[in-house]
C-alpha positions as CSV (number, residue, x, y, z in Angstrom):
1,M,-2.6,-21.2,-14.9
2,D,-3.6,-21.9,-18.5
3,A,-2.8,-19.6,-21.4
4,F,-6.1,-17.7,-21.2
5,S,-5.6,-17.1,-17.5
6,I,-2.1,-15.7,-18.1
7,I,-3.4,-13.4,-20.9
8,S,-6.3,-12.1,-18.9
9,F,-3.9,-11.5,-15.9
10,I,-1.4,-9.5,-18.0
11,G,-4.2,-7.7,-19.9
12,F,-6.1,-6.4,-16.8
13,T,-2.8,-5.4,-15.1
14,L,-1.7,-3.4,-18.1
15,L,-5.2,-1.8,-18.4
16,V,-4.9,-0.5,-14.8
17,A,-1.4,0.9,-15.5
18,V,-2.6,2.7,-18.7
19,I,-5.6,4.2,-17.0
20,A,-3.4,5.4,-14.1
21,W,-0.9,7.0,-16.5
22,Y,-3.7,8.7,-18.6
23,A,-5.4,10.1,-15.5
24,T,-2.1,11.5,-14.1
25,R,-0.4,12.7,-17.2
26,K,-1.2,16.4,-16.6
27,T,-0.6,16.4,-12.8
28,N,2.5,18.4,-11.7
29,E,4.5,15.8,-9.8
30,K,7.3,18.2,-9.1
31,S,5.3,20.2,-6.5
32,A,4.6,18.9,-3.0
33,D,0.8,19.2,-3.4
34,G,1.0,17.5,-6.9
35,Y,3.1,14.6,-5.8
36,Y,2.0,14.1,-2.2
37,L,-1.7,15.0,-2.5
38,G,-2.5,14.5,-6.2
39,G,-2.9,18.3,-6.6
40,R,-5.8,18.2,-4.1
41,S,-8.0,17.1,-7.0
42,L,-9.4,13.7,-5.8
43,G,-13.2,13.2,-5.9
44,A,-15.3,11.2,-3.5
45,I,-15.5,8.0,-5.5
46,T,-11.7,7.9,-6.2
47,I,-11.1,8.5,-2.5
48,A,-13.4,5.7,-1.5
49,G,-11.8,3.2,-3.9
50,S,-8.3,4.2,-2.7
51,L,-9.2,3.9,0.9
52,L,-10.7,0.4,0.4
53,L,-7.7,-0.9,-1.6
54,T,-5.1,0.7,0.7
55,N,-6.8,-1.3,3.5
56,L,-7.9,-4.5,1.7
57,S,-5.0,-6.6,0.5
58,A,-3.8,-10.2,0.7
59,E,-3.1,-10.0,4.5
60,Q,-6.8,-9.1,5.0
61,I,-8.3,-11.5,2.4
62,V,-6.1,-14.5,3.2
63,G,-5.6,-13.7,6.9
64,L,-9.2,-13.0,7.9
65,N,-10.6,-15.8,5.9
66,G,-8.0,-18.1,7.6
67,Q,-9.3,-16.9,11.0
68,A,-12.9,-17.3,9.8
69,F,-12.1,-20.9,8.7
70,T,-11.0,-21.6,12.3
71,E,-13.2,-19.4,14.4
72,G,-16.2,-18.3,12.3
73,I,-18.0,-15.0,11.8
74,L,-16.7,-13.3,15.0
75,V,-13.6,-12.1,13.1
76,M,-15.9,-9.8,11.1
77,A,-15.5,-7.3,14.0
78,W,-12.2,-6.2,12.3
79,E,-14.3,-5.1,9.3
80,T,-17.7,-4.0,10.6
81,L,-16.4,-1.9,13.5
82,A,-14.0,-0.2,11.1
83,A,-17.1,1.3,9.5
84,I,-18.0,3.0,12.8
85,A,-14.4,4.3,13.2
86,M,-14.6,5.7,9.6
87,V,-17.9,7.5,10.4
88,I,-16.3,9.0,13.6
89,T,-13.3,10.1,11.6
90,A,-15.4,11.7,8.8
91,L,-17.6,13.6,11.3
92,W,-15.1,14.6,13.9
93,L,-11.5,14.3,12.8
94,L,-11.6,15.3,9.1
95,P,-13.0,18.8,9.7
96,K,-10.2,19.3,12.3
97,Y,-7.5,18.1,9.9
98,M,-8.7,19.6,6.6
99,Q,-9.7,23.0,7.9
100,V,-6.0,23.7,8.6
101,G,-4.9,22.3,5.3
102,I,-2.3,19.8,6.5
103,T,-0.4,17.3,4.4
104,T,0.5,14.8,7.1
105,I,-0.7,13.8,10.6
106,P,2.7,14.7,12.1
107,E,2.3,18.2,10.6
108,F,-0.9,18.5,12.6
109,I,1.0,17.4,15.7
110,E,3.7,20.0,15.0
111,K,1.1,22.8,14.9
112,R,-0.4,21.6,18.2
113,F,2.8,20.7,20.1
114,D,6.2,21.3,18.5
115,S,8.5,20.1,15.7
116,N,10.4,17.6,17.8
117,T,7.1,15.9,18.7
118,K,6.3,15.7,15.0
119,A,9.7,14.2,14.3
120,I,9.1,11.4,16.9
121,L,5.7,10.6,15.4
122,S,7.0,10.5,11.9
123,I,9.8,8.1,12.9
124,L,7.2,5.8,14.6
125,F,5.1,5.8,11.5
126,L,8.1,4.9,9.3
127,I,9.2,2.1,11.7
128,A,5.7,0.7,11.5
129,F,5.6,0.9,7.7
130,G,9.1,-0.4,7.0
131,I,9.4,-3.2,9.5
132,V,5.8,-4.4,10.0
133,L,3.4,-3.4,7.3
134,L,5.3,-3.3,4.0
135,P,7.0,-6.7,4.6
136,T,3.8,-8.4,5.7
137,I,1.9,-7.1,2.7
138,L,4.6,-8.5,0.4
139,Y,4.8,-11.8,2.2
140,A,1.0,-12.3,2.3
141,G,0.6,-11.5,-1.4
142,S,3.4,-13.9,-2.3
143,K,1.8,-16.6,-0.1
144,A,-1.5,-16.2,-1.8
145,F,-0.1,-16.5,-5.3
146,I,2.2,-19.4,-4.5
147,T,-0.6,-21.3,-2.8
148,M,-3.3,-20.6,-5.4
149,F,-1.2,-21.1,-8.5
150,K,1.5,-23.5,-7.3
151,L,4.1,-21.0,-8.6
152,N,7.0,-23.0,-7.3
153,E,6.1,-25.9,-9.5
154,M,5.4,-23.6,-12.5
155,L,8.7,-21.8,-12.1
156,G,10.6,-25.0,-11.2
157,L,12.0,-23.3,-8.0
158,S,12.1,-24.2,-4.4
159,E,9.4,-22.6,-2.2
160,T,11.9,-20.3,-0.6
161,A,13.3,-19.1,-3.9
162,T,9.7,-18.6,-5.2
163,Y,8.9,-16.3,-2.2
164,W,12.0,-14.2,-3.0
165,V,10.9,-13.9,-6.7
166,C,7.3,-13.0,-5.8
167,V,8.3,-10.5,-3.1
168,W,10.7,-8.6,-5.3
169,S,8.5,-8.6,-8.3
170,I,5.6,-7.1,-6.4
171,G,7.9,-4.7,-4.7
172,L,9.6,-3.4,-7.8
173,I,6.3,-2.8,-9.6
174,G,4.9,-1.0,-6.5
175,I,8.0,1.2,-6.5
176,V,7.1,2.4,-10.0
177,Y,3.6,3.4,-9.0
178,A,4.3,4.9,-5.6
179,I,7.6,6.7,-6.1
180,Y,7.4,7.7,-9.7
181,G,3.7,8.2,-10.0
182,G,2.8,10.1,-6.8
183,L,-0.5,9.9,-4.9
184,K,-2.8,10.4,-7.9
185,A,-1.4,7.4,-9.8
186,V,-1.8,5.3,-6.7
187,A,-5.4,6.5,-6.1
188,V,-6.6,6.1,-9.7
189,S,-5.1,2.5,-9.9
190,D,-6.7,1.8,-6.6
191,L,-10.1,2.8,-7.9
192,V,-9.9,0.5,-10.9
193,N,-8.6,-2.4,-8.8
194,A,-11.3,-1.7,-6.1
195,I,-14.0,-2.3,-8.6
196,G,-12.3,-5.5,-9.8
197,L,-11.8,-6.7,-6.3
198,L,-15.4,-6.2,-5.3
199,V,-16.6,-8.0,-8.4
200,G,-14.1,-10.9,-8.2
201,G,-14.3,-11.1,-4.4
202,I,-18.1,-11.5,-4.5
203,L,-17.9,-14.3,-7.1
204,I,-15.8,-16.5,-4.8
205,P,-18.5,-17.0,-2.2
206,I,-21.2,-17.3,-4.9
207,F,-19.4,-20.1,-6.6
208,G,-18.6,-21.7,-3.2
209,L,-22.3,-21.6,-2.2
210,K,-23.3,-23.1,-5.5
211,M,-20.9,-26.0,-4.9
212,I,-22.4,-26.6,-1.4
213,G,-25.9,-26.4,-2.8
214,D,-25.3,-28.5,-5.9
215,G,-25.7,-25.5,-8.2
216,N,-28.2,-23.5,-6.1
217,V,-26.8,-20.5,-4.2
218,G,-29.9,-20.3,-1.9
219,E,-29.7,-24.0,-1.0
220,G,-26.0,-23.7,-0.4
221,L,-26.5,-20.8,2.0
222,S,-29.3,-22.7,3.8
223,T,-27.0,-25.7,4.1
224,L,-24.1,-23.7,5.4
225,W,-26.3,-22.0,8.0
226,M,-27.7,-25.2,9.3
227,E,-24.6,-27.4,9.2
228,S,-22.0,-24.8,10.3
229,R,-24.3,-22.9,12.7
230,D,-21.6,-22.6,15.4
231,K,-19.5,-20.6,12.9
232,F,-22.2,-17.8,12.9
233,D,-21.8,-16.7,16.5
234,V,-20.1,-13.3,17.1
235,T,-19.6,-13.8,20.8
236,G,-16.0,-15.0,20.9
237,G,-15.0,-17.0,24.0
238,V,-12.0,-16.2,26.2
239,T,-9.6,-18.3,24.1
240,S,-10.8,-16.8,20.8
241,S,-8.8,-14.2,18.8
242,I,-11.4,-11.6,19.6
243,P,-13.1,-12.2,23.0
244,F,-16.4,-10.4,22.9
245,G,-15.4,-7.9,25.6
246,T,-12.5,-6.6,23.5
247,I,-15.0,-5.0,21.2
248,F,-15.5,-2.4,23.9
249,T,-11.9,-1.9,24.8
250,G,-8.9,-2.2,22.5
251,M,-10.8,-3.1,19.3
252,M,-12.1,0.5,18.9
253,I,-8.7,1.9,19.9
254,A,-7.1,-0.1,17.0
255,Q,-9.8,1.0,14.6
256,M,-9.6,4.7,15.5
257,Y,-5.9,4.7,15.2
258,Y,-6.0,3.0,11.8
259,W,-8.8,5.1,10.2
260,G,-8.4,8.3,12.2
261,T,-4.6,8.9,12.5
262,N,-2.8,6.5,10.1
263,Q,-1.0,8.6,7.5
264,A,-1.3,6.0,4.8
265,I,-5.1,6.1,5.1
266,L,-5.7,9.8,5.6
267,Q,-3.3,10.9,2.8
268,R,-6.0,9.7,0.4
269,V,-8.6,12.0,2.0
270,F,-6.2,14.9,2.4
271,G,-5.9,14.9,-1.4
272,A,-9.7,15.7,-1.7
273,K,-11.0,18.7,-3.7
274,S,-12.9,19.8,-0.6
275,L,-13.9,18.7,2.9
276,A,-17.3,17.6,1.6
277,D,-15.6,15.3,-1.0
278,G,-13.4,13.9,1.7
279,Q,-16.4,13.1,3.9
280,K,-18.4,11.6,1.1
281,G,-15.5,9.4,0.1
282,M,-15.0,8.1,3.6
283,M,-18.7,7.5,4.2
284,L,-19.0,5.6,0.9
285,A,-15.9,3.5,1.9
286,S,-17.4,2.9,5.3
287,F,-20.7,1.6,3.8
288,V,-18.7,-0.8,1.5
289,K,-16.6,-1.8,4.5
290,F,-19.7,-2.9,6.2
291,L,-20.3,-5.3,3.3
292,I,-16.7,-6.5,3.0
293,P,-17.2,-9.5,5.4
294,V,-18.8,-11.2,2.4
295,I,-15.4,-11.2,0.8
296,V,-13.0,-11.6,3.7
297,V,-15.0,-13.7,6.2
298,L,-17.8,-15.7,4.5
299,P,-15.4,-17.6,2.1
300,G,-13.5,-18.9,5.1
301,I,-16.6,-20.5,6.5
302,I,-17.5,-21.9,3.1
303,A,-14.1,-23.4,2.9
304,W,-14.6,-25.0,6.3
305,Q,-17.9,-26.5,5.1
306,L,-16.3,-27.9,1.9
307,F,-13.0,-29.2,3.0
308,G,-12.5,-28.4,6.7
309,S,-11.2,-31.8,7.7
310,E,-8.7,-31.9,4.8
311,L,-6.8,-28.7,5.5
312,N,-4.2,-28.2,8.2
313,D,-3.1,-24.7,7.3
314,A,-6.0,-22.2,8.0
315,D,-4.2,-19.5,6.0
316,A,-4.4,-21.7,2.9
317,A,-8.2,-21.9,3.1
318,Y,-9.0,-18.9,0.8
319,P,-6.4,-19.7,-1.9
320,E,-7.6,-23.4,-1.9
321,L,-11.2,-22.3,-2.2
322,V,-10.4,-20.0,-5.1
323,R,-8.5,-22.9,-6.8
324,R,-11.5,-25.3,-6.4
325,V,-14.5,-23.1,-7.2
326,L,-13.4,-20.5,-9.7
327,P,-13.8,-21.4,-13.4
328,A,-10.5,-21.5,-15.2
329,G,-11.5,-18.5,-17.5
330,L,-11.9,-16.2,-14.5
331,L,-8.7,-17.3,-12.7
332,G,-6.5,-14.9,-14.5
333,F,-8.8,-12.0,-13.9
334,F,-9.0,-12.7,-10.2
335,A,-5.2,-13.1,-10.0
336,A,-4.9,-9.7,-11.6
337,V,-7.4,-8.2,-9.1
338,L,-5.6,-9.8,-6.1
339,F,-2.3,-8.6,-7.5
340,G,-3.7,-5.1,-7.7
341,A,-4.9,-5.3,-4.1
342,V,-1.5,-6.3,-2.9
343,L,0.2,-3.7,-5.0
344,S,-2.2,-1.1,-3.8
345,S,-1.5,-1.6,-0.1
346,F,2.2,-1.7,-0.8
347,N,2.4,1.4,-3.0
348,S,0.0,3.3,-0.7
349,L,2.2,2.7,2.3
350,L,5.4,3.5,0.3
351,N,3.9,6.7,-1.0
352,S,3.0,7.8,2.5
353,S,6.5,6.8,3.7
354,V,8.0,9.1,1.0
355,T,5.7,11.9,2.1
356,L,6.6,11.5,5.8
357,F,10.3,11.6,5.2
358,G,10.3,14.3,2.6
359,F,7.8,16.6,4.2
360,D,8.4,16.0,8.0
361,L,12.1,14.9,8.4
362,Y,14.2,15.9,5.4
363,K,13.6,19.7,5.7
364,K,14.1,19.6,9.5
365,F,17.2,17.4,9.9
366,F,18.9,17.3,6.4
367,N,18.2,20.5,4.4
368,K,16.3,23.3,6.0
369,A,16.5,25.4,2.9
370,A,15.3,22.7,0.5
371,N,12.7,23.7,-2.1
372,E,9.7,21.6,-3.1
373,L,11.5,19.8,-5.9
374,Q,14.5,18.9,-3.7
375,T,12.1,17.6,-1.0
376,V,10.2,15.4,-3.4
377,K,13.5,14.0,-4.8
378,A,14.8,13.3,-1.3
379,G,11.6,11.5,-0.4
380,K,11.8,9.3,-3.5
381,R,15.4,8.3,-2.6
382,F,14.3,7.4,0.9
383,G,11.4,5.4,-0.5
384,L,13.7,3.3,-2.7
385,G,15.8,2.5,0.4
386,L,12.8,1.6,2.6
387,A,11.3,-0.6,-0.2
388,A,14.6,-2.5,-0.5
389,V,14.6,-3.0,3.3
390,S,11.0,-4.3,3.4
391,M,11.6,-6.6,0.4
392,T,14.6,-8.1,2.2
393,I,12.6,-8.7,5.4
394,A,9.4,-10.1,3.8
395,P,10.6,-13.6,2.9
396,F,11.7,-14.2,6.5
397,I,8.1,-13.7,7.9
398,R,7.5,-17.3,6.9
399,N,9.2,-18.2,10.2
400,A,6.8,-16.1,12.3
401,P,5.1,-18.4,15.0
402,D,1.7,-16.7,15.0
403,G,-0.9,-16.2,12.3
404,L,-0.2,-13.3,10.0
405,F,-3.2,-11.1,10.7
406,A,-2.9,-11.5,14.5
407,Y,0.8,-10.8,14.3
408,I,0.2,-7.5,12.4
409,Q,-2.5,-6.3,14.8
410,E,-0.5,-7.2,18.0
411,S,2.7,-5.6,16.6
412,L,1.0,-2.4,15.7
413,G,-0.6,-2.1,19.2
414,S,2.7,-0.7,20.4
415,L,2.3,2.3,18.1
416,S,-1.5,2.7,17.8
417,V,-2.1,3.4,21.5
418,P,0.3,6.3,22.1
419,I,-0.3,7.9,18.7
420,L,-4.1,7.9,19.1
421,A,-3.8,9.2,22.6
422,V,-1.6,12.1,21.5
423,V,-3.8,13.1,18.6
424,A,-7.0,12.9,20.8
425,I,-5.5,15.0,23.5
426,G,-4.1,17.4,20.9
427,I,-7.6,18.0,19.6
428,L,-9.5,17.9,22.9
429,T,-7.2,20.0,25.1
430,K,-5.2,23.2,24.7
431,K,-2.9,23.2,27.8
432,V,-1.2,19.8,27.6
433,P,2.5,20.7,26.7
434,A,4.8,19.0,24.1
435,I,6.7,17.2,26.8
436,G,3.6,15.3,27.8
437,A,3.1,14.1,24.2
438,K,6.8,13.2,23.8
439,V,6.8,11.1,27.1
440,V,3.7,9.2,25.9
441,L,5.0,8.6,22.3
442,V,8.2,7.0,23.6
443,G,6.9,5.7,27.0
444,G,3.7,4.3,25.5
445,V,5.6,2.1,23.1
446,I,7.9,0.9,25.8
447,M,5.0,0.1,28.2
448,Y,3.3,-2.0,25.5
449,L,6.4,-3.9,24.6
450,I,7.2,-4.7,28.2
451,S,3.6,-5.9,28.7
452,Q,3.5,-8.2,25.7
453,F,7.0,-9.5,25.5
454,I,8.2,-9.6,29.1
455,M,5.2,-9.6,31.5
456,S,2.9,-11.8,29.4
457,P,5.3,-14.7,28.9
458,I,6.2,-14.6,32.6
459,F,2.6,-14.6,33.8
460,I,1.6,-17.4,31.4
461,Q,4.5,-19.7,32.2
462,S,3.9,-19.2,35.9
463,A,0.2,-20.2,35.4
464,L,1.2,-23.2,33.4
465,D,3.8,-24.3,36.1
466,K,1.2,-23.9,38.8
467,A,-1.3,-26.1,36.9
468,G,1.4,-28.7,36.3
469,I,1.0,-28.4,32.6
470,Q,4.0,-29.1,30.4
471,G,4.2,-26.8,27.4
472,S,4.0,-23.1,26.8
473,N,3.0,-20.5,24.4
474,F,6.0,-21.2,22.1
475,L,4.1,-24.4,21.0
476,G,2.1,-22.3,18.5
477,G,5.3,-21.9,16.4
478,L,6.0,-25.6,15.9
479,E,5.2,-27.6,12.8
480,D,2.7,-30.5,13.2
481,E,5.4,-33.1,13.2
482,Q,7.5,-31.3,15.7
483,L,4.4,-30.8,17.9
484,A,3.5,-34.5,17.8
485,A,7.1,-35.5,18.6
486,Y,7.2,-33.1,21.6
487,F,4.0,-34.4,23.1
488,K,5.0,-38.0,22.5
489,E,8.2,-37.3,24.5
490,I,6.3,-35.9,27.5
491,G,3.7,-38.6,27.4
492,V,0.7,-36.7,26.2
493,T,-1.8,-38.9,24.2
494,D,-4.8,-36.5,23.7
495,I,-3.0,-33.6,22.0
496,P,-6.1,-31.5,21.1
497,A,-7.4,-31.6,24.7
498,H,-4.0,-30.8,26.0
499,M,-3.6,-27.8,23.7
500,E,-7.1,-26.6,24.6
501,K,-6.2,-26.7,28.3
502,I,-3.0,-24.7,27.6
503,S,-5.0,-22.1,25.6
504,L,-7.5,-21.6,28.4
505,I,-4.7,-21.2,31.0
506,E,-2.9,-18.7,28.8
507,A,-6.0,-16.7,28.2
508,E,-6.8,-16.5,31.9
509,A,-3.3,-15.8,33.0
510,Y,-2.8,-12.5,31.2
511,P,-5.2,-10.0,29.6
512,H,-5.8,-10.2,25.8
513,F,-3.6,-7.8,23.9
514,L,-6.7,-5.7,22.9
515,H,-7.6,-5.3,26.6
516,V,-4.0,-4.2,27.2
517,M,-4.4,-1.6,24.5
518,G,-7.5,-0.3,26.1
519,I,-5.9,-0.1,29.5
520,L,-2.7,1.6,28.2
521,F,-4.7,4.1,26.2
522,V,-6.3,5.3,29.5
523,V,-2.9,5.4,31.2
524,N,-1.4,7.5,28.4
525,I,-4.3,9.9,28.5
526,I,-3.9,10.3,32.3
527,I,-0.1,10.9,31.9
528,M,-0.7,13.7,29.5
529,L,-3.4,15.3,31.6
530,I,-1.1,15.3,34.6
531,F,1.5,17.1,32.5
532,G,-1.2,19.6,31.5
533,A,-2.1,20.2,35.1
534,L,1.5,20.5,36.4
535,K,3.1,22.2,33.5
536,P,0.4,23.8,31.3
537,K,1.3,25.0,27.8
538,Q,1.7,28.8,27.8
539,N,1.4,29.6,24.1
540,I,-2.1,28.3,23.2
541,Y,-2.5,26.8,19.7
542,V,-5.1,28.5,17.6
543,P,-6.0,26.7,14.4
544,K,-5.9,28.8,11.2
545,V,-8.5,27.9,8.6
546,T,-6.9,27.2,5.2
547,R,-8.1,28.8,2.0
548,V,-6.5,26.1,-0.2
549,I,-9.8,24.1,-0.4
550,D,-13.4,24.5,0.4
551,T,-13.8,23.4,4.1
552,T,-17.6,23.4,4.2
553,P,-18.8,20.1,5.6
554,W,-21.1,17.8,3.7
555,K,-24.7,18.5,4.7
556,W,-25.8,14.9,4.8
557,A,-22.7,13.6,6.7
558,V,-24.5,13.2,10.1
559,P,-27.6,11.3,8.9
560,V,-25.6,9.1,6.6
561,G,-23.2,8.4,9.5
562,I,-26.0,7.5,11.8
563,F,-27.5,5.1,9.2
564,I,-24.2,3.3,8.7
565,T,-23.7,2.9,12.4
566,L,-27.2,1.4,12.9
567,L,-26.4,-1.0,10.1
568,V,-23.3,-2.2,11.9
569,L,-25.1,-2.6,15.2
570,S,-27.9,-4.6,13.6
571,T,-25.4,-7.3,12.4
572,Y,-24.5,-7.9,16.1
573,L,-28.2,-8.2,17.0
574,I,-28.8,-10.7,14.2
575,F,-25.8,-12.9,15.0
């Protein structure tokens, strides 16, 4: 980066920090509501911005564009179907949650089942945040900066050392926002960064299309459509990362878990001034989410058109596109925006981890007589420890054999299925007892892990052996040179054809992980219903409506939700 880029990067980053400090200077961070929920003072626009930035980070921008580079527009399902899940959450789940004035999802589970069920759920969330999500966010952000700006050359360090520097730098700044600023500081900084990300993110495909069209965006789009037409097909084949049938099974399970039960997401909405504000914020975010593929999918296809044959690493497609098409004067601004997006996801998850520990675990297991100030302080100490663990794990994710985005989704499948099943049953039924929820929360995770890490490899290797194919699903973790040496050793000459045959056999030998999620969701529901029939709950839970905030629903929520849903469905008809 040149001097102007560095100045613009530092300037925008400091501007966000100053705005966040100014907006939160009068918030009482010593109370639980003040620290965890921003004093329940967040408006619709702030909520929408925070939701988008909590979700949209380097692992989304880099990972999805990398998948689009390889597979095309079909990966937009992760974004467009999210809009439908957000609409369902706003119309159905938010009223259930906010009318009882909860701070966390486990708190809702405690009211419906019991305190031990809440504790199990809180622990599952913390495991997901600390071991999977926080480290991958730090790693993905570091990968983006190192690739785009060649930081290892700039700092004169090895690539490994540069990852450690980036990971800990992002993490330490995130700690300041999340642990010492509370939710409102996180949400306000998210809003500012969301505006910057939308502006900067849209500029990348515009400049890319201008390059394709020799200075004309329209001509570039026409050329892209005609010459890369196969990239604009949403019906993924059996070997793709999203076979079309998964849209109707596990895809919606994953989306509903993330937007309807994930504490890191819903904490933004729980901080709303009213139910109507929460619904407006989520609806606004869902509409923008429908448009997000322009930022997280289209650039990957543009990168394929511009330099597809030159690039071996799909995850490097977006950083390389930014480096090639963005004018030098805007590079620092975009770096600051991307830094803000990474920071946002990290500090949002860390803030939610602090909330879960302090509110759901500390008072139950460590200090039952703790007051609000003690609870907040305990949560902050836990957050520091969790951040240190995640920053230590993150650099080692470089050794993961699969693509980053697919790794995240498949790993979270172990938690999303049982958690969503328990929340859904908790809302829809009154007689399923706590023991049913506990069995599913623990057993559901175990069933998924057995399916993906024991049964799947056995079935796939057996199918490969029967077909007489040498090789297995471990090949995806080898470097190009290692792969070439391995195939040379076993006498394979046409490596692409051989790998394609292996992929087809693997896909047909065992269900896609999204199908597995759909199947296990139904199994978990059935298990809980059986418990409800055999050992029905005696003391029926009756929700008590809170008076803390206005719980009157937004009068336009239903028509706006229908409109957004029709927009999403129209994209699948077009493509």
